C-alpha positions, -999 to 999 in steps of 0.1 A, spaced: 366 770 121 338 746 130 314 775 134 323 788 98 317 753 84 284 750 103 272 784 90 283 776 54 264 742 56 234 759 70 234 785 42 237 757 16 207 739 31 187 770 32 195 779 -4 186 744 -15 152 745 2 144 779 -13 154 769 -48 137 735 -45 105 750 -30 100 775 -58 94 769 -95 75 747 -118 58 715 -106 62 683 -126 25 683 -133 27 717 -149 56 706 -171 36 676 -184 2 691 -189 6 705 -225 -4 673 -243 -28 659 -217 -64 668 -226 -76 651 -195 -56 675 -174 -63 706 -196 -101 699 -194 -102 700 -156 -121 729 -140 -91 740 -119 -59 754 -132 -23 747 -124 2 771 -139 35 789 -133 49 820 -149 83 835 -142 67 868 -154 33 878 -167 25 913 -177 -8 926 -191 -44 919 -184 -75 899 -192 -111 913 -192 -145 901 -205 -136 910 -241 -99 908 -245 -66 892 -235 -33 911 -238 -4 896 -221 34 891 -223 47 860 -205 80 842 -197 85 806 -187 48 798 -187 39 762 -178 5 746 -172 -30 758 -179 -47 791 -171 -84 798 -177 -89 832 -193 -126 832 -200 -157 814 -187 -186 812 -211 -222 805 -200 -244 797 -230 -281 799 -221 -290 792 -257 -273 781 -289 -251 808 -302 -219 817 -319 -186 828 -304 -157 843 -323 -121 846 -311 -97 868 -330 -61 861 -319 -26 873 -325 1 851 -309 38 858 -310 57 828 -295 94 833 -291 102 798 -277 85 769 -261 49 757 -267 18 777 -264 -19 772 -274 -54 785 -268 -81 759 -262 -119 757 -258 -132 732 -233 -168 721 -238 -193 712 -210 -185 676 -218 -148 683 -211 -137 680 -248 -107 701 -257 -105 719 -291 -74 738 -301 -83 773 -311 -47 784 -320 -12 771 -314 22 786 -317 25 819 -335 1 835 -359 -30 856 -364 -64 843 -371 -100 839 -363 -118 809 -347 -156 807 -349 -179 780 -335 -214 773 -325 -220 766 -288 -249 748 -273 -264 756 -239 -238 749 -212 -206 761 -195 -174 765 -216 -139 775 -207 -112 792 -228 -77 784 -215 -42 791 -225 -17 762 -221 21 765 -221 52 745 -218 83 766 -212 66 793 -233 80 828 -238 60 853 -259 30 875 -262 -7 868 -267 -36 891 -277 -71 880 -283 -107 893 -284 -138 873 -279 -172 881 -293 -204 862 -284 -239 861 -295 -269 871 -273 -275 844 -248 -237 836 -243 -222 855 -214 -184 858 -211 -167 864 -177 -132 863 -162 -126 837 -135 
């Protein structure tokens, strides 16, 4: 009888450790409205599921339980130029946005929630980042980026 209790207790402890060790970190839950966290060069994110891909011209993903910030494009502007981001966001629940981070770590919201649209801006020489940011977000995101000569787009 003692052995059965011991094994049961051991299984409960193991299950607790596994569940507690996996999942969303508190930092990822709280990052959505914190531009100082969003603007950092590194990312901190968690998805329960992410399908699709990102390349130098487009983003096309479906996601579930997305928390945190995930860089999708790096921009290197060697000269002043224009970038255009066409987006189509379908948010089922939670919070989701696309942001542009400048070389001075300023955060500009490109799009938030659901909707289709176009974002166009001039960029000066420097390194920029386009990120997606989520808080318990479920949905789909599609976007295309176009840049002028002298502005290179890459995927991290």
